[in-house]
N, C-alpha and C positions, 0 to 999 in steps of 0.2 A: 504494500499499500504506499502511496506517495506521501502520506502524512506520518511523520515521526513524532513520537511522544517522548518528551524529555522530563518526565516527573522524577525519574531517579536522580537526575542532575540536581534538581531543586531540593529534593530530599537530602541529598549529601550536603548541599551548601547550608541548609537549615539545620543539619544534624538531627533529623527527625526520622522516625520509623514509619513504615507504611501503616502499621496499626494505629499510631498516634494520629497520622494524617486522616485516616478513615474516620476515626472517632470525631476529630474536630470538624470535618467536612459534613459528616452525617451520612456516610455511605458504608456499605459493608466492605471489609477487607477484600473479599473475593471480587466485588465489582471494581474496586480500585485496582486490583491486580490485572483485571481484564483490560482496563483503560491504560494502565502503566506499561503493560507488555504489547500494546498496539493491536490488541485483538478486538477492540470495541468498534462497532459499526457506526456509532453516533455518541455524542455527549450533549447533555442538556446545558443550555447556557447558565442555568442556575447552578449546576454542579461546577462548570468551569469558573464561574464567578466565585463560588465558595473556595475552590482550589487556590485561585489567585489571592483571595483574601487571607487565607490561612498561611500561604507561602510567601505572602507579600511580593507578588510578581505580577507580570502582565501575561495575557494569553499567549503571546509570542514567545515567552520564556518556556512554555510547556509544550507548544505545538509548532512544528515547522514542516514545510513542504520539501520533499526530495524528489529529484527526477527518478522515474521508474528504474532506469539502469543503476543508479546509485543505491536505491532501496534493494534491488535484487542482489547486488554485490554484497551489501551489508548482511542480508539474510543468509548468503552463502558463506559468509566469513571471509570474503576476499578483501 
């Protein structure tokens, strides 16, 4: 998928666990993992806003577009 999710980067910068983020945002750790691992088909603006509020960041800090070729190379570990 050409949209990459960088929640891990922001979690590391904030020294926060996935469980803590899920609790503070109000979603389940399983749903956060689906989003974090790039398997989500959609994200609600309310969820994105809550993530940005808790992580003190902008949506562009969490989501970025990649060309299909780059995304395929990343997935293949190249």
